[in-house]
GUFIGU-82715 format. One record per residue: residue number from 1; residue in three letters; z negated, x, y of N, C-alpha, C in turn. Coordinates in nm, 3 decimals, always signed. Each point is the difference from the previous one (the first is absolute). Example, Ala and Ser with C-alpha at 12.3 -4.5 7.8 and 13.67 -1.06 7.14 Angstrom:
   num   residu      n.c3      n.c1      n.c2     ca.c3     ca.c1     ca.c2      c.c3      c.c1      c.c2
     1      ALA    -0.780    +1.319    -0.569    +0.000    -0.089    +0.119    +0.000    +0.090    +0.120
     2      SER    +0.072    -0.035    +0.105    -0.006    +0.082    +0.119    -0.073    -0.077    +0.109
// end
This chain:
   num   residu      n.c3      n.c1      n.c2     ca.c3     ca.c1     ca.c2      c.c3      c.c1      c.c2
     1      UNK    +0.115    +2.190    -0.922    -0.065    -0.105    +0.079    +0.054    -0.138    -0.034
     2      UNK    +0.130    -0.009    -0.027    +0.062    -0.128    -0.028    +0.034    -0.008    -0.148
     3      UNK    -0.084    -0.067    -0.075    +0.022    -0.014    -0.144    +0.132    -0.073    -0.025
     4      UNK    +0.086    +0.063    -0.082    +0.129    -0.061    -0.034    +0.080    -0.041    +0.123
     5      UNK    -0.012    +0.077    +0.107    +0.080    -0.017    +0.122    -0.036    -0.121    +0.086
     6      UNK    -0.106    -0.073    -0.030    -0.036    -0.112    +0.087    -0.150    -0.026    -0.007
     7      UNK    -0.048    -0.070    +0.101    -0.138    -0.045    -0.003    -0.007    -0.137    +0.065
     8      UNK    -0.102    -0.079    -0.035    -0.019    -0.133    +0.056    -0.089    +0.012    +0.123
     9      UNK    +0.028    -0.080    +0.102    -0.090    -0.007    +0.113    +0.021    -0.132    +0.070
    10      UNK    -0.093    -0.038    +0.084    +0.010    -0.127    +0.072    +0.036    +0.029    +0.145
    11      UNK    +0.112    -0.057    +0.042    +0.046    +0.017    +0.137    -0.002    -0.137    +0.066
    12      UNK    -0.054    -0.011    +0.118    -0.011    -0.128    +0.068    +0.077    +0.008    +0.131
    13      UNK    +0.099    -0.089    +0.016    +0.074    +0.002    +0.125    -0.082    -0.070    +0.109
    14      UNK    +0.051    +0.000    +0.122    -0.078    -0.051    +0.114    -0.038    -0.145    -0.019
    15      UNK    +0.093    -0.083    -0.047    -0.027    -0.143    -0.016    -0.107    -0.022    -0.106
    16      UNK    +0.017    +0.065    -0.117    -0.098    -0.018    -0.106    -0.134    +0.061    +0.038
    17      UNK    +0.002    +0.110    +0.074    -0.126    +0.063    +0.040    -0.083    -0.097    +0.084
    18      UNK    +0.066    -0.074    +0.087    -0.073    -0.099    +0.081    -0.066    -0.103    -0.089
    19      UNK    +0.069    -0.041    -0.106    -0.056    -0.100    -0.090    -0.117    +0.056    -0.079
    20      UNK    +0.016    +0.126    -0.047    -0.109    +0.060    -0.077    -0.124    +0.019    +0.087
    21      UNK    +0.019    +0.043    +0.121    -0.113    +0.028    +0.087    -0.070    -0.127    +0.047
    22      UNK    +0.077    -0.105    +0.025    -0.062    -0.121    +0.052    -0.031    -0.101    -0.108
    23      UNK    +0.061    +0.018    -0.120    -0.021    -0.096    -0.107    +0.053    -0.137    +0.035
    24      UNK    +0.110    -0.007    +0.075    +0.055    -0.127    +0.044    +0.128    -0.032    -0.075
    25      UNK    +0.005    -0.120    -0.059    +0.118    -0.046    -0.070    +0.039    -0.137    +0.054
    26      UNK    +0.129    -0.028    -0.004    +0.049    -0.132    +0.039    +0.045    -0.072    -0.126
    27      UNK    -0.058    -0.119    -0.022    +0.025    -0.076    -0.123    +0.059    -0.135    +0.035
    28      UNK    +0.109    -0.035    -0.066    +0.067    -0.128    +0.021    -0.023    -0.089    -0.122
    29      UNK    -0.050    -0.121    +0.023    -0.020    -0.098    -0.105    +0.087    -0.121    +0.029
    30      UNK    +0.070    -0.050    -0.101    +0.085    -0.117    +0.022    -0.001    -0.089    -0.123
    31      UNK    -0.044    -0.125    +0.021    -0.006    -0.099    -0.108    +0.002    -0.139    +0.063
    32      UNK    +0.075    -0.093    -0.057    +0.010    -0.132    +0.062    -0.119    -0.089    -0.030
    33      UNK    -0.091    +0.046    -0.087    -0.124    -0.072    -0.028    -0.109    +0.055    +0.094
    34      UNK    -0.032    -0.074    +0.104    -0.093    +0.048    +0.103    -0.139    +0.029    -0.056
    35      UNK    -0.044    -0.081    -0.096    -0.134    +0.019    -0.059    -0.004    +0.130    -0.079
    36      UNK    +0.102    +0.021    -0.084    +0.006    +0.124    -0.078    +0.015    +0.120    +0.093
    37      UNK    +0.080    -0.015    +0.104    +0.022    +0.109    +0.095    -0.130    +0.044    +0.066
    38      UNK    -0.084    -0.094    +0.036    -0.128    +0.033    +0.062    -0.091    +0.070    -0.099
    39      UNK    +0.001    -0.044    -0.126    -0.080    +0.065    -0.103    +0.047    +0.145    -0.019
    40      UNK    +0.130    +0.020    -0.001    +0.056    +0.134    -0.014    -0.040    +0.087    +0.120
    41      UNK    +0.008    -0.056    +0.120    -0.034    +0.075    +0.121    -0.145    +0.048    -0.005
    42      UNK    -0.090    -0.085    -0.044    -0.141    +0.036    -0.009    -0.019    +0.114    -0.100
    43      UNK    +0.065    -0.010    -0.115    -0.010    +0.106    -0.101    +0.051    +0.133    +0.056
    44      UNK    +0.114    -0.003    +0.065    +0.059    +0.124    +0.054    -0.092    +0.063    +0.104
    45      UNK    -0.051    -0.080    +0.091    -0.092    +0.053    +0.101    -0.126    +0.059    -0.062
    46      UNK    -0.053    -0.068    -0.100    -0.121    +0.050    -0.068    +0.026    +0.134    -0.068
    47      UNK    +0.117    +0.013    -0.062    +0.033    +0.124    -0.071    +0.010    +0.117    +0.098
    48      UNK    +0.066    -0.022    +0.112    +0.012    +0.108    +0.098    -0.136    +0.033    +0.062
    49      UNK    -0.084    -0.100    +0.019    -0.135    +0.025    +0.054    -0.080    +0.087    -0.095
    50      UNK    +0.009    -0.026    -0.129    -0.072    +0.080    -0.099    +0.048    +0.144    -0.001
    51      UNK    +0.127    +0.021    +0.032    +0.056    +0.135    +0.002    -0.030    +0.075    +0.130
    52      UNK    -0.062    -0.067    +0.095    -0.021    +0.059    +0.133    +0.133    +0.030    +0.068
    53      UNK    +0.102    -0.075    -0.036    +0.130    +0.011    +0.066    +0.017    -0.121    +0.090
    54      UNK    +0.086    +0.015    +0.098    +0.031    -0.113    +0.087    +0.140    -0.051    -0.031
    55      UNK    +0.016    -0.131    +0.011    +0.131    -0.059    -0.028    +0.028    -0.112    +0.098
    56      UNK    +0.122    -0.002    +0.049    +0.049    -0.115    +0.074    +0.069    -0.090    -0.101
    57      UNK    -0.053    -0.119    -0.021    +0.053    -0.090    -0.101    +0.067    -0.119    +0.069
    58      UNK    +0.130    -0.016    -0.024    +0.076    -0.110    +0.057    +0.034    -0.100    -0.109
    59      UNK    -0.029    -0.128    +0.023    +0.023    -0.105    -0.099    +0.104    -0.100    +0.050
    60      UNK    +0.093    -0.036    -0.089    +0.105    -0.094    +0.037    +0.025    -0.098    -0.115
    61      UNK    +0.025    -0.125    +0.035    +0.035    -0.100    -0.101    +0.151    -0.024    -0.005
    62      UNK    +0.076    +0.062    +0.090    +0.145    -0.014    -0.002    +0.065    +0.125    +0.057
    63      UNK    +0.120    +0.027    -0.045    +0.070    +0.122    +0.040    +0.035    +0.000    +0.148
    64      UNK    +0.026    -0.118    +0.056    +0.044    -0.006    +0.139    -0.103    +0.056    +0.098
    65      UNK    -0.127    +0.001    -0.041    -0.104    +0.049    +0.090    -0.016    +0.150    +0.003
    66      UNK    +0.067    +0.069    -0.093    -0.017    +0.146    -0.011    +0.095    +0.070    +0.096
    67      UNK    -0.054    +0.065    +0.103    +0.082    +0.071    +0.097    +0.040    +0.138    -0.047
    68      UNK    +0.103    +0.053    +0.062    +0.048    +0.133    -0.037    -0.106    +0.108    +0.025
    69      UNK    -0.080    -0.016    +0.106    -0.103    +0.100    +0.029    -0.103    +0.007    -0.112
    70      UNK    -0.030    -0.115    -0.062    -0.093    -0.002    -0.114    +0.060    +0.071    -0.119
    71      UNK    +0.128    -0.023    -0.025    +0.067    +0.063    -0.114    +0.005    +0.152    +0.017
    72      UNK    +0.030    +0.045    +0.120    +0.011    +0.144    +0.026    -0.134    +0.070    -0.024
    73      UNK    -0.110    -0.066    +0.032    -0.133    +0.059    -0.015    -0.053    -0.008    -0.142
    74      UNK    +0.059    -0.087    -0.082    -0.059    -0.036    -0.130    -0.007    +0.119    -0.096
    75      UNK    -0.119    +0.025    -0.054    -0.020    +0.100    -0.103    -0.001    -0.064    -0.139
    76      UNK    -0.068    -0.113    -0.011    -0.015    -0.071    -0.128    +0.033    -0.147    +0.022
    77      UNK    +0.086    -0.055    -0.084    +0.033    -0.142    +0.009    -0.034    -0.068    -0.132
    78      UNK    -0.071    -0.113    +0.008    -0.031    -0.080    -0.118    +0.070    -0.134    +0.020
    79      UNK    +0.104    -0.025    -0.078    +0.091    -0.110    +0.028    +0.010    -0.096    -0.119
    80      UNK    -0.014    -0.129    +0.029    +0.027    -0.101    -0.100    +0.149    +0.003    -0.033
    81      UNK    +0.036    -0.016    -0.126    +0.142    -0.002    -0.036    +0.061    -0.136    +0.030
    82      UNK    -0.069    -0.107    -0.038    +0.057    -0.135    +0.012    -0.057    -0.075    +0.121
    83      UNK    +0.090    -0.052    +0.083    -0.040    -0.081    +0.114    +0.055    -0.141    -0.020
    84      UNK    -0.089    -0.095    -0.024    +0.040    -0.137    -0.031    +0.077    -0.063    +0.117
    85      UNK    +0.118    -0.053    -0.032    +0.078    -0.072    +0.100    +0.066    +0.087    +0.105
    86      UNK    -0.002    +0.132    -0.020    +0.061    +0.091    +0.098    +0.133    +0.051    -0.054
    87      UNK    +0.085    +0.046    +0.092    +0.129    +0.057    -0.039    -0.011    +0.149    -0.027
    88      UNK    -0.122    +0.053    +0.002    -0.021    +0.142    -0.023    -0.117    +0.019    -0.094
    89      UNK    -0.018    +0.120    -0.047    -0.115    +0.032    -0.084    -0.055    +0.137    +0.040
    90      UNK    -0.095    +0.049    -0.079    -0.062    +0.127    +0.034    +0.095    +0.117    -0.005
    91      UNK    +0.104    -0.010    -0.083    +0.099    +0.106    -0.007    +0.073    +0.013    +0.134
    92      UNK    +0.030    -0.114    +0.061    +0.068    +0.002    +0.130    -0.087    +0.066    +0.108
    93      UNK    -0.129    -0.030    -0.004    -0.092    +0.064    +0.095    -0.005    +0.150    -0.026
    94      UNK    -0.002    +0.037    -0.128    -0.005    +0.142    -0.036    +0.126    +0.073    +0.047
    95      UNK    +0.114    -0.067    -0.005    +0.124    +0.062    +0.050    -0.011    +0.028    +0.149
    96      UNK    -0.054    -0.095    +0.074    -0.020    +0.022    +0.144    -0.094    +0.118    +0.023
    97      UNK    -0.105    +0.006    -0.080    -0.097    +0.108    +0.015    +0.064    +0.134    -0.032
    98      UNK    +0.076    +0.008    -0.107    +0.065    +0.125    -0.037    +0.094    +0.049    +0.111
    99      UNK    +0.066    -0.093    +0.067    +0.091    +0.038    +0.109    -0.077    +0.058    +0.117
   100      UNK    -0.124    -0.048    +0.021    -0.080    +0.044    +0.114    -0.090    +0.118    -0.034
   101      UNK    -0.052    +0.002    -0.121    -0.097    +0.102    -0.041    +0.023    +0.035    -0.147
   102      UNK    +0.084    +0.098    -0.023    +0.046    +0.031    -0.135    -0.110    +0.049    -0.093
   103      UNK    -0.108    +0.056    +0.056    -0.103    +0.060    -0.084    -0.121    -0.091    -0.022
   104      UNK    +0.007    -0.125    +0.045    -0.113    -0.091    -0.021    -0.020    -0.028    -0.149
   105      UNK    -0.124    -0.027    -0.037    -0.034    -0.034    -0.138    +0.001    -0.152    -0.014
   106      UNK    +0.076    -0.051    -0.097    +0.016    -0.145    -0.017    -0.064    -0.044    -0.130
   107      UNK    -0.093    -0.096    +0.011    -0.063    -0.063    -0.116    +0.041    -0.148    +0.002
   108      UNK    +0.059    -0.046    -0.110    +0.042    -0.139    -0.008    -0.106    -0.085    -0.071
   109      UNK    -0.026    -0.116    +0.056    -0.087    -0.100    -0.061    +0.087    -0.103    -0.072
   110      UNK    -0.044    -0.045    -0.115    +0.078    -0.100    -0.074    -0.092    -0.083    -0.089
   111      UNK    +0.043    -0.121    -0.029    -0.072    -0.086    -0.095    +0.048    +0.021    -0.142
   112      UNK    +0.109    +0.075    -0.015    +0.063    +0.014    -0.132    +0.020    +0.147    -0.032
   113      UNK    -0.016    +0.033    -0.127    +0.016    +0.138    -0.042    +0.146    +0.042    +0.006
   114      UNK    +0.093    -0.099    -0.010    +0.143    +0.031    +0.008    +0.038    +0.011    +0.147
   115      UNK    -0.007    +0.119    +0.054    +0.026    +0.019    +0.142    +0.149    +0.027    +0.025
   116      UNK    +0.038    -0.008    +0.124    +0.141    +0.012    +0.038    +0.051    +0.143    -0.022
   117      UNK    +0.113    +0.015    -0.071    +0.055    +0.135    -0.020    +0.044    +0.066    +0.129
   118      UNK    +0.020    -0.080    +0.106    +0.040    +0.057    +0.128    -0.106    +0.093    +0.057
   119      UNK    -0.122    -0.006    -0.059    -0.106    +0.089    +0.044    +0.039    +0.147    -0.010
   120      UNK    +0.090    +0.033    -0.095    +0.049    +0.137    -0.011    +0.070    +0.041    +0.130
   121      UNK    +0.075    -0.093    +0.055    +0.080    +0.029    +0.120    -0.087    +0.042    +0.117
   122      UNK    -0.116    -0.062    +0.013    -0.087    +0.029    +0.114    -0.114    +0.095    -0.039
   123      UNK    +0.007    +0.057    -0.120    -0.097    +0.098    -0.049    -0.142    -0.057    +0.004
   124      UNK    -0.020    -0.109    -0.071    -0.133    -0.059    -0.009    -0.096    +0.100    -0.063
   125      UNK    -0.119    +0.011    +0.058    -0.101    +0.095    -0.049    -0.081    -0.060    -0.114
   126      UNK    -0.041    -0.124    +0.014    -0.078    -0.071    -0.101    +0.035    -0.149    +0.004
   127      UNK    -0.025    -0.068    -0.113    +0.006    -0.146    -0.007    -0.139    -0.048    -0.037
   128      UNK    -0.051    -0.099    +0.072    -0.136    -0.048    -0.018    +0.000    -0.150    -0.024
   129      UNK    -0.049    -0.041    -0.116    -0.014    -0.143    -0.027    -0.106    -0.059    +0.092
   130      UNK    +0.030    -0.114    +0.059    -0.096    -0.062    +0.091    -0.131    -0.032    -0.071
   131      UNK    +0.009    -0.036    -0.127    -0.122    -0.033    -0.076    -0.088    +0.122    -0.022
   132      UNK    +0.055    +0.120    +0.019    -0.076    +0.123    -0.020    -0.024    +0.075    +0.131
   133      UNK    +0.029    -0.067    +0.111    -0.010    +0.068    +0.129    -0.139    +0.058    +0.025
   134      UNK    -0.103    -0.079    -0.018    -0.136    +0.044    +0.031    -0.042    +0.119    -0.085
   135      UNK    +0.049    +0.004    -0.126    -0.039    +0.107    -0.091    +0.078    +0.130    +0.022
   136      UNK    +0.124    -0.010    +0.047    +0.087    +0.118    +0.003    +0.038    +0.049    +0.139
   137      UNK    -0.024    -0.079    +0.103    +0.048    +0.038    +0.133    -0.061    +0.132    +0.048
   138      UNK    -0.125    +0.025    -0.032    -0.063    +0.124    +0.047    +0.067    +0.121    -0.064
   139      UNK    +0.024    -0.006    -0.131    +0.064    +0.113    -0.066    +0.141    +0.023    +0.054
   140      UNK    +0.073    -0.108    +0.023    +0.137    +0.014    +0.048    +0.004    +0.056    +0.143
   141      UNK    -0.095    -0.041    +0.083    -0.006    +0.055    +0.135    -0.036    +0.148    -0.004
   142      UNK    -0.094    +0.037    -0.086    -0.036    +0.141    -0.015    +0.123    +0.081    -0.040
   143      UNK    +0.078    -0.053    -0.094    +0.120    +0.070    -0.044    +0.104    +0.008    +0.112
   144      UNK    +0.009    -0.106    +0.080    +0.095    +0.000    +0.111    -0.037    +0.107    +0.102
   145      UNK    -0.128    +0.010    +0.032    -0.047    +0.100    +0.096    +0.023    +0.142    -0.054
   146      UNK    -0.026    +0.016    -0.129    +0.025    +0.131    -0.064    +0.149    +0.034    +0.008
   147      UNK    +0.083    -0.101    -0.022    +0.145    +0.021    +0.007    +0.043    +0.041    +0.141
   148      UNK    -0.057    -0.062    +0.101    +0.033    +0.036    +0.138    -0.037    +0.144    +0.028
   149      UNK    -0.113    +0.044    -0.055    -0.039    +0.140    +0.016    +0.096    +0.094    -0.070
   150      UNK    +0.047    -0.042    -0.119    +0.092    +0.084    -0.076    +0.134    +0.012    +0.070
   151      UNK    +0.032    -0.098    +0.085    +0.127    +0.004    +0.072    +0.010    +0.123    +0.089
   152      UNK    -0.114    +0.056    +0.040    +0.002    +0.117    +0.088    -0.019    +0.130    -0.077
   153      UNK    -0.009    -0.009    -0.133    -0.022    +0.119    -0.082    +0.130    +0.076    -0.022
   154      UNK    -0.010    +0.131    -0.002    +0.119    +0.083    -0.016    -0.019    +0.102    -0.110
   155      UNK    +0.112    +0.059    -0.041    -0.003    +0.114    -0.091    +0.050    +0.120    +0.079
   156      UNK    -0.066    +0.111    -0.018    +0.043    +0.125    +0.065    +0.071    +0.085    -0.104
   157      UNK    +0.127    +0.025    +0.024    +0.080    +0.085    -0.088    +0.021    +0.136    +0.066
   158      UNK    +0.002    +0.104    -0.082    +0.038    +0.132    +0.048    +0.135    +0.034    -0.063
   159      UNK    +0.104    +0.005    +0.084    +0.136    +0.019    -0.049    +0.059    +0.122    +0.070
   160      UNK    +0.032    +0.101    -0.079    +0.058    +0.125    +0.053    -0.084    +0.057    +0.113
   161      UNK    -0.131    -0.007    -0.018    -0.090    +0.056    +0.099    -0.031    -0.091    +0.116
   162      UNK    +0.070    -0.113    +0.010    -0.023    -0.094    +0.110    -0.086    -0.116    -0.049
   163      UNK    -0.100    -0.038    +0.079    -0.087    -0.112    -0.036    +0.056    -0.128    +0.062
   164      UNK    +0.022    -0.101    -0.084    +0.057    -0.127    +0.044    -0.091    -0.113    -0.043
   165      UNK    -0.036    -0.085    +0.095    -0.085    -0.116    -0.028    +0.088    -0.125    -0.012
   166      UNK    -0.012    -0.071    -0.112    +0.082    -0.119    -0.023    -0.092    -0.119    -0.024
   167      UNK    +0.006    -0.105    +0.083    -0.081    -0.120    -0.025    +0.036    -0.061    -0.135
   168      UNK    -0.101    -0.036    -0.077    +0.024    -0.058    -0.132    +0.088    -0.124    +0.010
   169      UNK    -0.021    -0.082    +0.103    +0.075    -0.125    +0.009    +0.149    +0.024    +0.018
   170      UNK    +0.039    +0.119    +0.048    +0.143    +0.027    +0.019    +0.066    +0.053    -0.126
   171      UNK    -0.079    +0.039    -0.100    +0.058    +0.053    -0.124    +0.045    -0.114    -0.089
   172      UNK    +0.128    -0.003    -0.035    +0.055    -0.102    -0.088    -0.025    +0.038    -0.146
   173      UNK    +0.046    +0.119    -0.036    -0.021    +0.046    -0.138    +0.016    +0.151    -0.006
   174      UNK    -0.045    +0.055    -0.112    +0.009    +0.144    -0.025    +0.081    +0.018    -0.127
   175      UNK    +0.097    +0.089    +0.006    +0.092    +0.021    -0.112    -0.012    +0.143    -0.052
   176      UNK    -0.002    +0.013    -0.132    +0.003    +0.130    -0.064    +0.144    +0.027    -0.046
   177      UNK    +0.055    +0.114    +0.042    +0.138    +0.034    -0.034    +0.003    +0.146    -0.040
   178      UNK    +0.016    +0.022    -0.131    -0.012    +0.134    -0.056    -0.137    +0.056    +0.037
   179      UNK    -0.006    +0.109    +0.075    -0.131    +0.056    +0.037    -0.034    -0.028    +0.146
   180      UNK    +0.070    -0.093    +0.059    -0.021    -0.033    +0.141    -0.063    -0.139    +0.014
   181      UNK    -0.075    -0.019    +0.108    -0.055    -0.130    +0.036    +0.066    -0.043    +0.130
   182      UNK    +0.050    -0.123    +0.003    +0.054    -0.060    +0.122    -0.091    -0.113    +0.043
   183      UNK    -0.049    +0.005    +0.123    -0.083    -0.107    +0.056    +0.086    -0.080    +0.097
   184      UNK    +0.031    -0.124    -0.038    +0.087    -0.083    +0.083    -0.084    -0.087    +0.093
   185      UNK    +0.034    +0.004    +0.128    -0.077    -0.074    +0.100    +0.090    -0.096    +0.076
   186      UNK    -0.062    -0.106    +0.052    +0.068    -0.093    +0.089    -0.013    +0.053    +0.141
   187      UNK    +0.112    +0.030    +0.064    -0.004    +0.051    +0.136    -0.044    -0.112    +0.095
   188      UNK    -0.084    +0.030    +0.099    -0.054    -0.103    +0.089    +0.108    -0.069    +0.082
   189      UNK    -0.018    -0.133    +0.015    +0.088    -0.082    +0.084    +0.147    +0.005    -0.043
   190      UNK    +0.022    +0.018    -0.130    +0.137    +0.002    -0.052    -0.004    -0.034    -0.148
   191      UNK    +0.114    -0.035    -0.056    +0.009    -0.026    -0.144    +0.040    +0.127    -0.075
   192      UNK    +0.019    +0.110    +0.072    +0.042    +0.124    -0.062    -0.116    +0.068    -0.072
   193      UNK    +0.034    +0.084    -0.098    -0.098    +0.075    -0.076    +0.015    +0.148    +0.028
   194      UNK    -0.109    +0.072    -0.017    +0.002    +0.145    +0.005    -0.073    +0.053    -0.122
   195      UNK    +0.004    +0.129    -0.023    -0.075    +0.053    -0.114    -0.039    +0.145    +0.024
   196      UNK    -0.106    +0.042    -0.070    -0.046    +0.138    -0.001    +0.009    +0.049    -0.144
   197      UNK    +0.031    +0.126    -0.017    +0.013    +0.059    -0.133    -0.090    +0.122    -0.012
   198      UNK    -0.068    +0.012    -0.113    -0.084    +0.117    -0.025    -0.026    +0.011    -0.149
   199      UNK    -0.061    +0.109    -0.042    -0.033    +0.020    -0.141    -0.136    -0.061    -0.032
   200      UNK    -0.006    -0.077    -0.106    -0.127    -0.057    -0.046    +0.024    -0.071    -0.131
   201      UNK    -0.106    -0.050    -0.059    +0.007    -0.077    -0.124    -0.028    -0.147    +0.031
   202      UNK    +0.087    -0.089    -0.046    -0.023    -0.143    +0.026    -0.124    -0.048    -0.073
   203      UNK    -0.033    +0.067    -0.112    -0.123    -0.036    -0.071    -0.123    +0.029    +0.084
   204      UNK    +0.000    +0.115    +0.070    -0.112    +0.034    +0.088    -0.007    -0.096    +0.118
   205      UNK    +0.117    -0.035    +0.055    +0.003    -0.095    +0.111    -0.051    -0.137    -0.043
   206      UNK    +0.038    -0.042    -0.121    -0.049    -0.128    -0.051    -0.153    +0.001    -0.011
   207      UNK    -0.055    +0.108    -0.051    -0.145    +0.011    -0.014    -0.071    -0.010    +0.134
   208      UNK    +0.057    +0.064    +0.102    -0.065    +0.003    +0.130    +0.028    -0.123    +0.086
   209      UNK    +0.112    -0.068    -0.025    +0.039    -0.110    +0.089    -0.018    -0.139    -0.060
   210      UNK    -0.031    -0.010    -0.128    -0.013    -0.133    -0.061    -0.109    -0.083    +0.068
   211      UNK    -0.108    +0.064    +0.042    -0.107    -0.073    +0.068    +0.040    -0.042    +0.141
   212      UNK    +0.111    +0.053    +0.049    +0.047    -0.033    +0.134    +0.109    -0.107    -0.002
   213      UNK    +0.023    -0.061    -0.116    +0.096    -0.110    -0.008    +0.136    +0.039    -0.051
   214      UNK    +0.011    +0.111    -0.073    +0.129    +0.043    -0.055    +0.003    -0.026    -0.150
   215      UNK    +0.116    -0.048    -0.048    +0.015    -0.042    -0.139    +0.115    +0.077    -0.065
   216      UNK    -0.025    +0.056    -0.118    +0.104    +0.074    -0.075    +0.079    -0.101    -0.082
   217      UNK    +0.113    -0.044    +0.052    +0.079    -0.102    -0.069    +0.101    +0.062    -0.097
   218      UNK    +0.019    +0.130    +0.010    +0.101    +0.070    -0.079    -0.039    +0.146    -0.002
   219      UNK    +0.050    +0.075    -0.096    -0.035    +0.143    -0.005    +0.043    +0.074    +0.127
   220      UNK    +0.097    -0.057    +0.071    +0.051    +0.067    +0.120    -0.046    -0.062    +0.131
   221      UNK    -0.068    -0.116    -0.006    -0.031    -0.072    +0.124    -0.148    -0.036    +0.012
   222      UNK    -0.056    +0.034    +0.114    -0.134    -0.041    +0.039    +0.017    -0.083    +0.128
   223      UNK    -0.036    -0.129    -0.008    +0.037    -0.094    +0.106    -0.124    -0.048    +0.076
   224      UNK    +0.014    -0.011    +0.131    -0.105    -0.057    +0.083    -0.001    -0.152    -0.024
   225      UNK    -0.106    -0.052    -0.059    -0.005    -0.142    -0.036    +0.010    -0.092    +0.121
   226      UNK    -0.036    +0.050    +0.117    +0.011    -0.081    +0.121    +0.144    -0.037    +0.031
   227      UNK    +0.096    +0.075    -0.058    +0.141    -0.025    +0.028    +0.071    -0.070    -0.116
   228      UNK    -0.073    -0.033    -0.107    +0.063    -0.069    -0.113    +0.011    -0.149    +0.030
   229      UNK    +0.121    -0.054    -0.010    +0.024    -0.142    +0.015    -0.007    -0.071    -0.134
   230      UNK    +0.068    +0.057    -0.099    -0.001    -0.056    -0.136    -0.001    +0.115    -0.100
   231      UNK    -0.071    -0.024    -0.109    -0.013    +0.103    -0.102    +0.022    -0.062    -0.137
   232      UNK    +0.102    +0.046    -0.071    +0.029    -0.048    -0.135    -0.001    +0.119    -0.095
   233      UNK    +0.023    -0.026    -0.128    -0.002    +0.109    -0.097    +0.121    +0.091    +0.014
   234      UNK    +0.098    -0.041    +0.079    +0.120    +0.081    +0.016    +0.012    +0.066    +0.137
   235      UNK    -0.060    -0.061    +0.102    +0.017    +0.057    +0.133    -0.108    -0.047    +0.096
   236      UNK    -0.012    +0.072    +0.110    -0.087    -0.040    +0.111    +0.089    -0.016    +0.122
   237      UNK    -0.015    -0.113    +0.067    +0.075    -0.024    +0.123    -0.092    +0.026    +0.118
   238      UNK    +0.044    +0.084    +0.093    -0.081    +0.035    +0.116    +0.033    -0.091    +0.117
   239      UNK    -0.088    +0.002    +0.101    +0.018    -0.092    +0.113    +0.113    +0.042    +0.094
   240      UNK    +0.062    +0.115    -0.025    +0.118    +0.038    +0.079    +0.130    -0.033    -0.074
   241      UNK    -0.011    -0.069    -0.115    +0.117    -0.040    -0.076    +0.037    +0.094    -0.113
   242      UNK    -0.061    +0.116    -0.007    +0.031    +0.096    -0.106    -0.056    -0.048    -0.134
   243      UNK    +0.065    +0.042    -0.108    -0.055    -0.023    -0.133    -0.012    +0.133    -0.072
   244      UNK    -0.110    +0.017    -0.071    -0.025    +0.121    -0.077    -0.017    -0.035    -0.146
   245      UNK    +0.051    +0.084    -0.086    -0.011    -0.024    -0.144    -0.146    +0.009    -0.043
   246      UNK    -0.043    -0.092    -0.087    -0.137    +0.000    -0.051    +0.003    +0.022    -0.151
   247      UNK    -0.107    +0.056    -0.051    -0.012    +0.024    -0.143    -0.064    -0.121    -0.068
   248      UNK    +0.062    -0.045    -0.110    -0.053    -0.115    -0.074    -0.120    +0.040    -0.086
   249      UNK    -0.009    +0.128    -0.034    -0.102    +0.044    -0.096    -0.141    -0.026    +0.049
   250      UNK    -0.027    +0.026    +0.129    -0.135    -0.020    +0.053    -0.006    -0.115    +0.100
   251      UNK    +0.098    -0.089    -0.010    +0.009    -0.108    +0.098    -0.125    -0.089    +0.001
   252      UNK    -0.047    -0.042    -0.117    -0.115    -0.092    -0.005    -0.122    +0.061    +0.068
   253      UNK    -0.025    +0.127    -0.029    -0.115    +0.068    +0.059    +0.016    +0.017    +0.151
   254      UNK    +0.119    +0.041    +0.042    +0.023    +0.023    +0.142    +0.008    -0.131    +0.078
   255      UNK    +0.055    -0.104    -0.060    +0.006    -0.129    +0.068    -0.142    -0.054    +0.022
   256      UNK    -0.088    +0.022    -0.097    -0.139    -0.042    +0.018    -0.065    +0.074    +0.116
   257      UNK    +0.026    +0.130    +0.011    -0.052    +0.078    +0.114    +0.053    -0.056    +0.131
   258      UNK    +0.129    -0.033    -0.001    +0.062    -0.053    +0.122    -0.063    -0.133    +0.039
   259      UNK    -0.021    -0.090    -0.097    -0.059    -0.131    +0.030    -0.146    +0.014    +0.043
   260      UNK    -0.071    +0.095    -0.058    -0.138    +0.026    +0.043    -0.001    +0.046    +0.144
   261      UNK    +0.093    +0.089    +0.034    +0.009    +0.051    +0.137    +0.030    -0.114    +0.097
   262      UNK    +0.086    -0.093    -0.040    +0.034    -0.113    +0.086    -0.110    -0.107    +0.003
   263      UNK    -0.096    +0.010    -0.094    -0.108    -0.096    -0.003    +0.034    -0.128    -0.072
   264      UNK    +0.110    +0.000    -0.080    +0.040    -0.121    -0.069    -0.072    -0.018    -0.132
   265      UNK    -0.058    +0.108    -0.053    -0.089    -0.010    -0.115    -0.123    +0.083    +0.031
   266      UNK    -0.109    -0.032    -0.063    -0.126    +0.067    +0.027    -0.044    +0.077    -0.123
   267      UNK    -0.025    +0.128    +0.016    -0.041    +0.085    -0.110    -0.141    -0.034    -0.044
   268      UNK    -0.016    -0.039    -0.126    -0.133    -0.035    -0.052    -0.041    -0.137    +0.041
// end
């Protein structure tokens, strides 16, 4: 029944189920240009209307107006990086959001292709040039909504006769060690890690999980791209501070896959 000891399925917790059933999302927009902000708000509302989804859209021209209750509810945030004459920028707003709602999707707006490297720290989902906003905002919002749905997706493993469901978002990486597979997970509400061990082939896991956001950075490691902070030809740094060895041989190909997944380059 369980091919190679696991199967994919979609599990929806109570909070996400409410969102799926009602089609309601909370969207935060922040830009110090009031004219551009209004144009963005209209585009976002139109996109959700076309999807037959409902969205609460909150617009702000300054960080001081954003209350904690708005941050806690936020599913998707579209934030300007640069605020003229302010002591803060979009990264600072994103830090506040991450503290209140760790799973929110963050899209940064910018006038320049050279965006702030601090975006890694707050796990930026996409970067959007303001000059391309009208052309790309719909695709980026669709990807953000798809990502929110994937946050509730799980893998079902059968280990020693016991069936265990593991949310994909909690999986940091999968390691092949001799003939064993170790699945390392981030334990909830802690910085500690746990792991499950079973027999399988990392090649088979790569085939089945690559479409779910997993990247083979080394012959021994299959990594959840959602947890990659930095990726070089020698190593991948995860958002929990761990570093894993990476293979230089296929780095160019795998880095392109990673950038495509992040939306920083467009295939074709």
